[in-house]
N, C-alpha and C positions, 0 to 999 in steps of 0.2 A: 260831492262833485266839485271840481275846480271850475269857477266861472270867470270868464274874461270880460271885463267892463270896458267898453269902447266909447270914447267920447263922440258927440254928435257930428263933429267936423270930420270924423273918420267913418261915419255911419255907412256911407256909400260903399267904401272899400270893404268894410266888414260884411255888408249885405251881399256884395258880389262873391266874396269868399265863401260865405255861408251858403249862398245859392249853389255854387259849384260843388259843394260837399253835400248838399241836401240837408243842411243842418240849420235850423232856425231857433232863435231864442226869443222869448217874449219879454218886453220891458216897457217902461213908460216912454213917452215921446222923446224924452231927453237922452235915454240910454238904450243900448241893445246888449243882451246877454246870450251866450251859447256855450256848448260843452267844449272845454279846452282839449279833451282827449282826442277830438277830431284832428288835432295837429301833432299828436305824439310822434308820428313817424317822420316828422320834418322839423322838430323843435330843437334838435341838438341836445336833447336831455335823455339819460338812461331812465325812462319812466318806470320800467318794471324791475329795475335793480339787478338785471342779469349780466351787467357789465358790457352789454351790446347796445349801441345807440342807433336809432332811426333805421335806415335801410340795411344796416349791418345786422340788425336784429331779425332773426327768422320770424318773429311775431308780426313783422310788417309785410309779410309776403302776400297776405290777403288784400291789403289796401295800401300799396306802397306810397301813394301820393299823400295821403292824409289820414290813414287809419290809425288805430291805437296799437301800441306795442303789446299784442296778446301774449299771455304766458305760454311758452312752448313747452311740451312735455320734456322732462329732463332726459328721457331716453332718446331724444333726437335733436337736442338743442346745441350740440357741439361743445358742451361744457362738461368737465369732470366734476359733477356736482357733489359727489361723495368723497372726493379727494383720494381715491384709491389707485390713481394712475391709469384708470380705464375710463373710456368715454363712450357713452351711448350704447344702444342696442347693437349686438354683434361683438362687442368687446367687453363691456361691463356685465359681469354675471348677475348683477342686480336687475338687469333689464330683460324682460321676457318677450317684449315687442317694442316697436318704435314709439308706440303710444304710452309707454310706461311713464307714470307720473313721477317716479323716483328711481334714482340709481342705487339707493341703499339696498344692499343684498340682504334678503331675509334668510337667516340660517336654517338649514335643514332641521326639522323637528327632532330627528334622531341624534342630533349632536348640539342642541341649543341649550341644554341644561334644564329644560322644563319637562314636566310630566304633562305633555299635551293631550293625551287621551284619558287622563285621570284614572289610570289603572294602578297607581301607586309605584310605578316603575319609570325611571327616567333614562332616556337615550339608550343607544346600542353600547354594550351588549345586554344590559340589564333588562330592557324592555323587549319582550319576545315579539312585539309587533314591529320591530326594526330588523331588517335584513342586514343593514350596514349603517355606518355613521352618516352616510350621504343620503339616506332615505329621507325624502321631504316630509313624510307623514309618519306619525306613530299610530299604529292600529291598536285597538284594545287587545288584551291577551287573547290568543286563539286557543280554543278549548283543547285542541289536539296537541298543544305543546306548552300548556300552562302548568304542568306538574300536578294537576288536580284530577280526581275521579269525578268528572262532571255529571256522569249519568249513573253513578252509584253502583256500577257493576263489578267493582273490585279491580278494574283494569284501567290504567292511566295512560293517556296520550297515544300518539302514533307509534307503532312498533310493539305496543302491548295490547291496546284496545282495538280489536278488529273493526270496530265501527268507525274508526278514523281511517279514511282512505289515503290521507297524506298528512304531513306535518302542518299544512296550511288549512286543513279541514277545520271549519269554525265551530263545530260541535261534535260531541261524542255520541249523539243520539241517533243520527241518521245512518245511511248505508245499509249493507246487508245485515240481517239479524243472524247472530251467531248463537244458535240454540245451545251449543255445548259450553257457553260461558255467560248465559243470560240470567242465571239464577232461577230458571223456571223448569218444571218437570214437563217438558214439551210432549214427550211420548207417553206420559202417564204410567210409567213403570215403577214409580216410587223412588227413582234415583235421579238426582239433579246434577247435570253438567259433568264435565270431565274433572277428576278421574272416577267419580262415583258411578256415573252412568256408563255401563259397558258398551252402549251404542255409540259412544264418543271415542274417536281415536286420539283426539287432542282437543285443547280448548278452543281451537279455531274452526272446528267442524261446524258447518252451518245447520246440520240436522242431527237430532237425537233419534236413533232408531230404537224400537222396543228391544229389550234384552234378548240376545241371541243365545239359544240353548247351549251352543258349543263354546260359549265364553261367559256363561252366567254363574259359574261356581257351583252349579247344582247337578246332581246325578239324575237327570231328567228321565232316563229309561230304566233306572233302578238296577243297573248291571255292576254297580260298585266302581265304575269308572266315570270320571267327571271331565267334560270339556275336551276341546282339541288338544292333542299332545298326550292325552291319557286314554280317552275313549276312542277306539279306532273307527267307530261309526261316524265320528266327526271328521269330515274330509278336509276342513280348513276352519279358521277361527270364525268365519262368517256363515258357516253351516247353521241353518236355522233350527235344526233338531238333532237330537242324539239317536233317533230311531231310524232304522232302515239302513240302506247301503250294504256293503259287503259284510257278511257275518264272519266274525273272527272267533273261531272256536276256542282259541287260547285266551280269550278275555270275555267269554259270554256267560260265565257262571255255571256252565253245565259240564258234567263229566262225559264228554262226547265219545271217548274211546273206551269207557267202562273199565278203566284201570284203577279206579278208586282215587285218582288225583284229578283235581279240577283246575284248569287254566294254569297260565304261567304266573309264578315260577314253580308251583307245586308239581305240575305235570311235566315230567321230564321229556315228553314228546313235543313240548313247546319250546322253541328257541327264544321267543319273546311274546309280548301281549298281542302283537299284530299278526301272528301266525294264523292262517285261515283254518288249519286242521290240527287236531290233537292226534298224535300217533301213540299206539301202545308203548309202554316203557321199553326203551332200547337198552340192551345190556351195557353197551359201551358209554351210557350216560345216566345209568340208574343209581349210581352211588354204591353198588354192590359188587363184591369180588366174586363174580359168578363162576369162575373156573378155579377158585381156591388157590391161586398162585401168589397171593399176597399183594397183587397189583389190581387196582380198581379203575375201570373206565379208560376212555381215550385220554391220552396225555400222560398216563402212568403205565397202563397195560399195553405193551407193544403189539399184542394180538388184536387190539382195536385199531383198525386202519383209519377210522374217522369217527366223529360223534354219532353218526347214523349207522355205524356197524351194529347189526342186531345181536351179535353174541361175542363173548370174550374167548371162545374156544378155537375158532378157526384161525387161519393165517399161518405165516411162517414161524417155526419155533425160534425163539430168541435165546440162544445159549447163554448170553451174558446177563440174563436175569431169570433163568429157569430153575435156580436153586440146585443145579447139578454141576459137579466138577467135570465138565465135559472133556477137558484136555488132560486130566489126570496130573495136574501140576501141584495139587494140594490147595489150590485157591478156587473159590466158588464165586462166579459172577463179578460184575462191576460193582464197586471199584477195587475189590480185593484182588481179582485176577488181572494181572498186568497185560494179559493178552486181549483184554476188552478195552476198547477206546471209550465206550459209553454203554449204557444199559440196553440200547437197541441193537448192539452188534449181534449178528446172527451166529457168529462162531467165536468160541474161546480158543486162542492160540496158546501153545506152551509159552512160558515166560520168555520174552525177547530181551536179549542182553541190553539193547539200547533203550529199554524202558523199564528195567527190573530193579533200579535203585542200587545196583552193585557196580563197583569198579572192577569189571571183569578182566581187564588187561593190566591192572596195577599201575596205571600211569597217573593216578591221582585225579582223574577226570571221570565223571560218572554219567552215562546215558547221553542220549541225543540232546543237544542244546548246550552241553558242556564239553563232552568228549568229541573232538572234531572227526574222529574216525567212525562215528555214527553218522551215516549220511541221511537217516530219517528215523522216526520212532519205531518203524518196523524193521530196521536193520537188525539182523539176527545175532551179530556179534560186534564187540568193540575192538576186535583185532583186525589188522589189515586195512585195506582201503588206501586212500591218499594219506601220505605222511605230511603232517603239518609241523614244520620245524619249530614254529613259535608256540607250540604246546606239547612237545614231545619229551620234555624234561632233559634235553641235551643242549650243551653249548655248541651249536652247530657251526657258528662262525668264529669260535675261539677268542671272543672278545671279553671273556670272563663273566658275561651275563647270560642267564638261561631263560629263554622263553619270554613271552609277554606277561606282565608289563615291564619286567626288569630289563630286558634287552631292548634298547632304543631302536634297533633295526627291525623290530616287530611293531606293526600298526595294530594288530589284534591277534587273538588266539588262533584264528583260522588262516593266518599268513603261512604260505607254504615254505617260505625261506626266511632265515635270519640273515640280515645283512650286517657286516661289520659296522661299528658305530659310525654314524654319519655326523660330520662336524656340526651341522645345523640342527642337530637334535641330541648331542652328546653331553649337554650340561656343562661344557667347557667354553671359556672365552678364548677360542683358538687364535683370533687375530689381535688379542690384547687391547681391544678398544673399549673395554669395560662393559660390553654388551654381549649377551650370551644367546645363541641359537635363534631359530626362526621365531618371529613374533616380537623380538627385541632388537636383534642385530640386523641393521638395514642391509648388510652384506649377504643375508640369507634371503633368497627369493622365494623359497618353498622349503618344507620340512626335510626333503631328501636332497637338498643342496649340500654338497660336500665341501663347501668353501665359504668361510665367514668373511673373507676379505671384502671390504667395502669399496666398491668403485663409486665414489661420490659423484653425483651429477654436477655438471659445471655450474648450474644455477643455484647451488648451495655449498660450493666448495671454498668460498671466501676468496676466490681469485678472479681477477679481471681477464678472463680467458679470451675475450674478443678485442682487448686493447682499446675499448671505447671510454675508459676512465670510470666505468660503472661496474660494480660487482654484484652478481647474484640477484635473485628475486627478493623483494619487488623493485629494488633500485634500478636494475638494468632492464630497460623495456624490451630487450631482446629475449627475456625469460618470460614465458607465459605462466609458469608455476614452479615451485621449488624443485621438483624432480625432473625438470627439463634437462636432458643430457648435454645440451650445448647452449652457450650464450651466443646469440647472433649480434653482429654489429648493429649500431642504432638504426632502426628503420627511419625512413624519411619523416614520419609523423611524430618522431620523438628525438630528433637530432639537433634541435635548436637552430635549424637553418630554414630560411624561406625558400624551399626548393623550387616552387613553381612561380616565384616572383610576384605573388599577389598581395604582398605586404602582410600576409597572415602566416603565422609560424606554428607548426605542429598541432596536435590534438590537445585541447578541444578548440583552440582559437580558429584553426583553419577548418571550415565546415566540410571540406573534401576529405578530411581524415576521419575515418569511422572509429579508430581506436589508436592507442599509442603504438601498436604493432603494425599499422598500415605501412606498406613500403613505399607508397607514392602519395604526394600531396596534390597531384593534379588529376586524380581519377576518383 
């Protein structure tokens, strides 16, 4: 402590000063001593080294007349103590209140380069206890996001272990018990967890149910059928037993109709294992040629009108597979008899010229589909009917070409007329431009165009048709595309003139021009 020694001739003044401050010092009769700090706020000295003197120092606020220069907290002393350009609480991020003793900012634990929680991982993103680099605290690794199987159930962290309710769950042990993944035979059926325990639909099921007969892989009722999907007495996979319910004769192991065949597929009276009744064998599905016509059952024997038809004898006689030459043309049944369209035709017709395989009219074309004089397969002759010039063997138009495809005036065999050769399909460069016919010569608008002369559109004729100094597309903005028939004089939005006097010329400089073909700059 600094002690001021005052000589005796100044003792009175010192005593009065000390009395006014309530400060006394003890000394011998010749000297008086007292605490010099009592005058720090009026001594003209920066006693606390904060570069503020006396009443300018906030530390003198408590006793401005004669108190000491108390050390003011850095976070309210008006000084940038840490030299970061920010001063006191409210501006300096190192101050969390006005009473903060230091302005020095403590870095967030999640970005300070230290393993603050001692878990072997440092800062974000390596430390799972950090949500971001600005997190002030590192938390120890959270069990539900640490990559470890903390509870030894073979499932790790949130998203796999159902005992983790979220990624911030601190342990894998709590929460709902998931019986179907807990490693325990909870229902005592000898099977543990999914997928071994049939009572578990998946590994997240909370309960194991005892094995259900209709999904246990066992033929519980001894009928040779096992579980739902095979045993019809199982109404669904959760049906608890295979016994009871509707009796399905076609899968009950009994010869219910006494025909010597038991159940589906052996008993022909069963359409499938879920049929409730066995019917006695039906002739039209018994695999036997009951009427001796060489045709067996429905689908082959036309006298069977359906699989449930009880016999093969009744029904309409089908001439086209009865083994008889009913029309006396020397051909028996389909496919030999051309009068039969298929084996189920009830009548055989005498051979019809338009399907007999013979060129009956000697025109080189045979039957319907080739000979255009056959209007249908049932057309009785190839002679007469409509005359198709493009397949009649005659040069009807006198151009030296006969019929399709030789005659260019024919589009197909069934064309009624041969046209003289048309220039746009005659194989000749009629206009001498090096291009031949439709598809190559631009002067042909379609195949039946009789003139190859090319009327070239103005927008590709290499001429300045509108006298604006620009020729053809794309140079002349009056052309929208090469086949435009006319070049228009330059529109206002591409004429190089400031037409609306706004100091902006043409598209795109003038925003009132939507394109080079706009005719006005002021709209």
